[in-house]
MARBA-3410 file (N, C-alpha, C, O; in Angstrom, 1 decimal):
139
87.5,-96.9,157.1,86.2,-96.5,156.9,86.0,-95.0,156.8,86.6,-94.5,155.9 ~ 85.1,-94.1,157.8,84.4,-93.2,157.1,84.5,-92.2,158.6,84.9,-92.9,159.5 ~ 84.4,-91.2,158.8,83.6,-90.1,159.8,82.7,-89.9,159.8,82.6,-89.2,158.8 ~ 81.2,-90.1,160.5,80.5,-90.2,160.5,79.8,-88.7,161.1,79.5,-89.1,162.3 ~ 79.4,-87.2,160.9,78.4,-87.1,161.7,79.5,-85.9,161.8,78.8,-85.3,161.0
80.2,-85.3,162.0,81.8,-85.1,162.8,81.5,-84.2,163.4,81.8,-84.2,164.5 ~ 80.6,-82.8,162.8,79.7,-82.3,163.4,78.7,-81.8,163.6,78.3,-81.8,162.5 ~ 77.5,-81.2,164.5,76.5,-81.1,164.3,76.1,-80.4,163.6,76.9,-79.5,163.6 ~ 75.0,-80.0,162.7,74.1,-79.9,162.1,73.9,-78.3,162.0,73.5,-77.7,161.0 ~ 74.3,-77.7,163.2,74.1,-76.1,163.0,75.2,-75.6,162.7,75.2,-74.5,162.3
76.7,-76.5,162.7,77.9,-76.1,163.0,78.0,-76.9,160.7,79.2,-77.0,160.4 ~ 77.6,-77.0,160.1,78.0,-77.3,159.2,78.5,-76.5,158.4,79.0,-76.7,157.3 ~ 78.2,-75.9,158.9,79.1,-74.4,157.7,80.7,-75.1,157.8,81.0,-75.7,156.8 ~ 81.1,-75.1,158.1,82.6,-76.1,159.0,83.0,-76.9,158.9,84.1,-77.1,159.2 ~ 82.0,-77.7,158.4,82.2,-79.4,157.0,83.8,-79.2,157.4,84.7,-79.6,158.1
83.0,-77.9,155.8,85.1,-78.2,155.2,85.9,-78.2,155.8,86.8,-79.1,155.8 ~ 85.9,-77.2,156.6,87.7,-77.8,157.4,87.9,-79.0,158.1,89.0,-79.1,158.6 ~ 86.8,-80.3,158.4,87.4,-81.4,158.8,87.4,-81.7,157.6,88.5,-82.2,157.5 ~ 86.6,-81.7,156.3,87.1,-82.7,155.0,88.6,-82.3,154.1,89.0,-83.1,153.3 ~ 89.4,-80.8,154.6,90.5,-80.6,154.4,92.0,-80.9,155.4,93.2,-80.7,155.1
91.0,-81.5,157.2,92.0,-81.6,157.8,92.3,-83.1,158.2,92.9,-83.4,159.3 ~ 91.2,-84.4,156.5,91.8,-85.7,157.3,91.9,-86.2,155.6,91.2,-85.8,154.7 ~ 92.8,-87.2,155.7,92.3,-88.3,154.5,91.2,-89.2,154.4,91.1,-89.8,153.4 ~ 90.4,-89.2,155.5,89.4,-90.1,156.3,88.4,-89.6,155.1,88.6,-88.5,154.7 ~ 87.1,-90.3,154.6,86.5,-89.8,153.6,85.2,-89.7,154.9,85.4,-90.3,156.0
84.0,-88.9,154.9,83.2,-87.9,156.1,81.8,-88.1,155.7,81.4,-87.4,154.7 ~ 81.0,-89.1,156.4,79.2,-89.2,156.5,78.9,-88.7,156.5,79.4,-88.0,157.4 ~ 77.8,-87.8,155.9,77.2,-86.4,156.9,75.5,-86.8,156.6,75.4,-87.8,155.8 ~ 74.5,-86.5,156.9,73.3,-86.0,155.8,71.8,-86.9,156.7,70.7,-86.9,156.2 ~ 72.2,-87.3,157.6,71.4,-88.0,158.3,70.7,-86.9,159.2,69.7,-87.2,159.8
71.1,-86.0,159.3,70.3,-85.0,160.5,70.1,-83.5,159.9,70.0,-82.6,160.6 ~ 70.1,-83.4,158.7,69.3,-82.4,157.3,68.9,-82.8,157.1,69.2,-84.0,156.9 ~ 67.5,-82.1,156.8,66.2,-82.2,156.1,65.9,-80.8,155.0,64.7,-80.6,155.3 ~ 66.0,-80.3,154.6,65.9,-79.2,153.6,66.9,-79.1,152.8,67.9,-79.2,153.4 ~ 67.1,-78.9,151.3,67.7,-78.1,150.1,69.0,-77.6,151.0,70.2,-78.0,151.0
68.2,-76.4,151.9,69.3,-75.2,152.5,70.1,-75.9,152.9,71.3,-75.5,152.5 ~ 70.1,-76.7,153.6,71.3,-77.3,155.4,72.2,-78.2,153.9,73.4,-78.3,154.1 ~ 71.7,-78.6,152.8,72.5,-79.6,152.2,73.3,-79.0,151.6,74.3,-79.7,151.6 ~ 73.4,-77.7,150.8,74.1,-77.3,150.4,75.3,-76.4,150.6,75.7,-75.7,149.6 ~ 76.3,-76.4,152.4,76.8,-76.1,153.0,77.7,-77.1,153.1,78.9,-76.8,152.9
77.2,-78.5,153.5,77.8,-79.5,153.3,78.7,-80.4,151.7,79.7,-81.0,151.7 ~ 77.5,-80.0,150.4,78.2,-80.6,149.3,78.9,-79.8,148.6,79.2,-80.3,147.5 ~ 79.5,-78.2,149.1,80.1,-77.9,148.5,81.5,-77.7,149.6,82.2,-76.8,149.6 ~ 81.5,-78.6,150.4,82.6,-79.5,151.5,82.7,-79.6,151.1,83.6,-78.9,150.6 ~ 82.0,-80.4,150.4,83.1,-81.8,149.2,82.5,-83.5,149.9,83.2,-84.6,149.7
81.2,-83.4,150.8,81.3,-84.4,150.8,79.8,-85.3,150.1,78.7,-84.7,149.9 ~ 80.1,-86.6,149.7,79.2,-86.9,148.9,78.0,-87.5,149.6,78.2,-88.0,150.8 ~ 76.3,-87.6,148.8,75.8,-88.4,149.3,75.0,-88.8,148.8,74.7,-88.4,147.7 ~ 74.3,-90.0,149.5,72.9,-90.7,148.4,74.4,-92.6,148.2,75.6,-92.8,147.9 ~ 72.8,-93.5,148.9,73.3,-94.7,148.9,73.2,-95.1,148.2,73.9,-96.2,148.3
72.3,-95.0,146.3,72.9,-95.4,145.4,74.2,-95.1,144.8,74.6,-95.5,143.7 ~ 74.9,-94.3,145.4,75.9,-93.2,144.7,77.1,-94.2,146.2,78.3,-94.5,146.4 ~ 76.2,-94.4,146.8,77.8,-94.7,147.8,77.7,-96.2,147.5,78.8,-96.6,147.1 ~ 76.7,-97.1,147.4,77.0,-98.3,146.9,78.0,-98.7,145.5,79.0,-99.5,145.4 ~ 77.2,-97.6,144.7,78.2,-98.0,143.7,79.6,-97.9,143.3,80.2,-98.6,142.4
80.1,-96.8,144.1,81.5,-96.8,144.3,82.6,-97.5,144.9,83.8,-97.5,144.7 ~ 81.1,-98.5,146.3,82.2,-100.0,146.9,81.8,-100.9,145.9,82.7,-101.6,145.4 ~ 81.0,-101.0,145.7,81.3,-102.0,144.3,81.9,-101.9,142.9,81.5,-102.6,142.0 ~ 83.1,-100.6,143.0,83.7,-101.0,142.0,85.0,-101.1,143.1,85.0,-102.3,143.5 ~ 85.7,-100.7,143.4,87.1,-100.3,144.8,86.7,-102.1,145.7,85.9,-102.8,146.3
88.0,-101.9,145.1,88.2,-103.9,146.1,88.4,-103.9,147.2,88.2,-104.9,147.9 ~ 88.9,-102.3,147.7,89.6,-102.6,149.1,87.6,-102.1,149.9,87.7,-102.6,151.1 ~ 86.6,-101.7,149.9,85.7,-101.4,150.4,84.5,-102.8,150.9,84.1,-103.7,150.2 ~ 84.2,-102.6,151.9,84.3,-103.4,153.4,83.2,-103.1,153.5,82.6,-104.2,153.4 ~ 82.0,-101.8,153.5,80.9,-102.0,154.3,79.9,-100.8,154.5,80.2,-99.8,155.3
79.0,-100.8,153.8,78.3,-99.4,153.8,76.4,-99.4,154.9,75.4,-100.1,155.3 ~ 76.9,-98.5,155.0,75.8,-97.7,156.4,74.6,-97.9,155.5,74.9,-98.0,154.3 ~ 73.1,-97.9,155.9,71.6,-98.0,155.4,70.1,-98.0,156.1,69.5,-98.9,156.5 ~ 69.9,-96.7,156.1,68.6,-97.3,157.1,67.7,-97.8,156.8,66.6,-97.5,157.3 ~ 67.9,-98.8,156.0,65.9,-99.1,155.7,65.8,-99.6,157.0,66.3,-100.2,157.9
65.0,-99.3,156.7,63.0,-100.4,157.9,64.0,-100.3,159.3,63.8,-101.2,160.2 ~ 64.6,-99.6,159.5,65.5,-99.1,161.0,64.1,-97.5,161.8,63.8,-96.8,160.9 ~ 63.5,-97.1,162.9,62.7,-97.0,163.6,62.3,-95.9,163.3,61.2,-95.5,163.5 ~ 63.9,-94.9,162.5,64.1,-93.3,163.0,63.2,-92.6,161.6,63.0,-91.4,161.4 ~ 62.9,-94.2,160.6,62.6,-94.1,159.0,61.2,-93.3,159.1,61.0,-92.4,158.3
60.0,-93.7,160.4,58.4,-93.9,160.5,58.0,-92.8,159.7,58.1,-91.7,160.2 ~ 57.6,-93.2,158.4,56.8,-91.8,157.8,57.7,-91.8,156.1,57.3,-91.7,154.9 ~ 59.2,-91.9,156.8,60.1,-91.1,155.5,61.5,-91.7,155.0,62.6,-91.2,154.8 ~ 60.9,-93.3,154.8,62.0,-94.2,154.3,62.5,-93.9,153.2,61.8,-93.2,152.4 ~ 63.6,-94.1,152.9,64.5,-94.4,151.7,63.3,-94.5,150.8,62.8,-93.6,150.1
62.8,-96.2,151.0,62.3,-96.3,149.6,60.9,-95.3,149.2,60.6,-95.0,148.0 ~ 60.6,-94.9,150.0,59.4,-94.5,149.5,59.4,-93.7,148.6,58.4,-93.3,148.1 ~ 61.0,-93.2,148.0,61.2,-92.8,146.4,61.6,-92.6,145.6,62.0,-91.6,145.1 ~ 61.4,-94.0,145.2,62.5,-95.6,143.8,61.0,-95.9,143.6,60.0,-96.2,144.3 ~ 61.2,-95.8,142.8,59.9,-97.0,142.3,59.5,-97.6,141.8,58.4,-97.6,141.3
60.8,-99.1,142.1,61.9,-99.8,141.9,62.3,-100.4,143.1,63.3,-101.0,143.0 ~ 61.4,-100.4,145.1,62.2,-101.0,145.5,63.1,-102.0,145.8,64.0,-102.1,146.6 ~ 62.4,-103.0,144.7,63.7,-103.9,144.2,65.2,-104.3,144.6,65.5,-105.3,145.1 ~ 66.1,-103.1,144.1,67.2,-102.6,144.3,68.0,-102.6,145.3,69.2,-102.9,145.3 ~ 67.5,-102.3,146.2,67.2,-102.8,147.7,67.1,-103.5,148.4,66.8,-103.2,149.5
67.2,-104.7,148.1,66.4,-105.5,148.5,68.1,-106.7,149.0,69.0,-107.2,148.3 ~ 67.7,-106.8,150.7,69.6,-107.3,151.0,68.7,-108.0,151.4,67.6,-108.0,151.7 ~ 70.4,-109.7,150.9,69.4,-111.1,151.2,71.1,-111.5,151.9,72.0,-111.3,151.2 ~ 71.3,-111.9,153.2,72.5,-112.7,153.9,73.3,-111.1,154.0,74.4,-111.1,153.5 ~ 73.0,-110.4,154.3,73.4,-108.9,154.7,74.1,-108.3,153.0,75.2,-107.8,153.1
73.4,-108.3,151.9,74.1,-108.2,150.8,72.9,-107.5,149.8,71.7,-107.5,149.8 ~ 73.5,-107.3,149.4,72.6,-106.9,147.9,73.7,-106.5,147.2,74.9,-106.2,147.5 ~ 72.6,-106.7,145.8,73.3,-107.0,144.8,73.5,-105.8,143.2,72.9,-104.9,142.8 ~ 74.4,-106.4,142.9,75.2,-104.7,142.6,73.5,-104.1,141.4,72.6,-104.8,140.9 ~ 73.7,-102.5,141.6,72.8,-102.2,141.3,73.1,-101.3,139.2,73.5,-100.2,138.7
72.5,-102.7,138.9,72.8,-102.4,137.4,71.8,-101.9,136.4,71.8,-102.6,135.4 ~ 71.1,-100.8,136.4,69.8,-99.4,136.0,71.2,-98.9,135.5,72.4,-99.1,135.6 ~ 70.2,-97.8,134.6,70.8,-96.2,134.3,71.3,-95.4,135.4,70.7,-95.4,136.5 ~ 72.4,-94.6,135.3,72.2,-94.4,135.7,72.8,-94.7,137.0,73.3,-95.8,137.0 ~ 72.9,-93.9,138.3,73.3,-94.9,140.2,72.3,-96.4,140.2,72.5,-97.4,140.9
71.5,-96.2,139.4,71.4,-97.5,139.4,69.8,-98.1,139.6,69.4,-99.1,139.1 ~ 69.1,-97.1,140.5,67.8,-96.9,141.0,67.0,-95.4,139.9,67.5,-94.6,139.1 ~ 65.7,-95.7,140.5,64.6,-94.4,139.3,64.0,-94.2,140.5,63.5,-95.1,141.1 ~ 63.8,-92.6,141.0,63.7,-91.6,142.1,62.0,-91.6,141.9,62.0,-92.1,140.7 ~ 61.2,-91.5,142.0,59.4,-91.7,141.6,59.8,-89.9,141.9,60.3,-89.4,143.0
59.4,-89.3,141.0,59.5,-87.8,140.7,58.1,-87.5,141.7,58.1,-86.9,142.8 ~ 56.7,-88.3,140.9,55.9,-87.8,142.2,55.7,-87.6,143.9,55.2,-86.8,144.7 ~ 56.4,-88.8,144.1,56.1,-89.3,145.8,57.0,-88.6,146.3,56.9,-88.4,147.5 ~ 58.3,-88.0,145.6,58.9,-86.4,145.9,58.5,-85.1,146.3,58.8,-84.3,147.3 ~ 57.6,-85.0,145.1,57.3,-83.8,144.8,55.9,-83.5,146.4,55.8,-82.6,147.3
54.9,-85.3,145.9,54.2,-84.7,147.4,55.0,-84.6,148.6,54.8,-83.7,149.5 ~ 55.7,-85.1,148.6,56.4,-85.0,150.0,56.7,-84.0,150.5,56.4,-83.5,151.5 ~ 57.7,-83.7,149.3,57.8,-82.0,149.8,56.8,-80.4,149.9,57.1,-79.3,150.3 ~ 55.6,-81.1,149.4,54.6,-79.9,149.3,53.6,-80.4,151.1,53.1,-79.5,151.7 ~ 53.8,-82.0,151.5,54.0,-81.9,152.8,54.3,-81.7,153.7,53.7,-81.8,154.7
56.2,-81.1,153.4,56.6,-81.2,154.5,56.5,-79.8,155.6,56.5,-78.5,155.5 ~ 56.4,-80.6,156.7,56.1,-79.7,157.6,57.3,-78.9,158.8,57.1,-78.6,160.0 ~ 58.3,-79.0,158.1,59.8,-78.4,158.9,59.8,-79.5,160.1,60.1,-79.2,161.3 ~ 59.7,-80.5,159.8,60.3,-81.2,161.1,62.0,-80.9,161.2,62.7,-80.2,160.4 ~ 62.3,-81.6,162.3,64.2,-82.3,162.5,63.9,-82.5,163.4,62.7,-82.3,163.9
64.8,-83.1,164.0,65.6,-84.1,164.6,65.3,-83.5,166.1,65.2,-82.3,166.2 ~ 65.3,-84.5,167.6,65.3,-83.1,168.1,66.3,-82.1,169.1,67.3,-82.6,168.5 ~ 66.8,-81.4,169.9,67.9,-81.2,170.4,68.0,-82.1,171.9,67.4,-81.5,172.8 ~ 68.6,-83.3,172.4,68.9,-82.8,173.1,70.0,-82.1,174.1,70.8,-81.4,173.5 ~ 70.1,-82.1,175.6,70.6,-81.7,176.0,71.2,-82.2,177.3,70.2,-81.7,177.8
71.9,-82.6,178.3,72.6,-82.8,179.1,71.6,-81.7,180.8,71.0,-80.6,180.7 ~ 71.8,-82.2,181.4,71.0,-81.4,182.7,71.8,-80.5,183.5,71.4,-80.2,184.6 ~ 73.3,-79.8,182.8,73.7,-78.8,182.8,73.7,-77.6,181.7,74.4,-76.6,181.6 ~ 72.6,-78.2,180.9,72.7,-77.5,179.3,73.5,-78.4,178.3,73.0,-78.7,177.3 ~ 74.4,-78.7,178.7,75.1,-78.5,177.7,74.9,-80.0,175.6,75.6,-81.1,175.6
74.6,-79.9,175.2,74.1,-80.8,173.9,74.7,-81.9,174.1,75.9,-82.0,174.2 ~ 73.7,-82.9,174.2,73.8,-84.5,173.7,73.7,-85.0,172.3,72.7,-84.8,171.6 ~ 74.7,-85.5,172.0,74.1,-86.5,170.9,73.1,-87.9,171.0,72.8,-88.5,172.0 ~ 72.8,-88.2,169.8,71.3,-89.8,169.5,72.1,-90.5,170.6,71.8,-91.7,171.0
END
């Protein structure tokens, strides 16, 4: 399977060490919100993108499961599908999605929607939760 979010966002600069220390694929990006935050993890060798991950899974016989967050409670106002021209490519039936057959990764990005979201971005990021003793708390 994979290791998900092995380091907290403020330590993304350490992601390369994690990637080099294991042969297990590393997934990350749920808590990164700007282009600048993604650069260090991309340079460390971490792939992103549901369409890209699905394409790899479709051609890998041992692929078992692909996590996705379409329709999940924390996507309010920023759903993955908001940035696609045709959202039906991610229609799930019985827990599965059909192989993406369009050009490239099989999705067409709605560039106007992306630009609109970028212009309206307010710098939001996940809240940082702490325990009573001040130590960092995960989700």
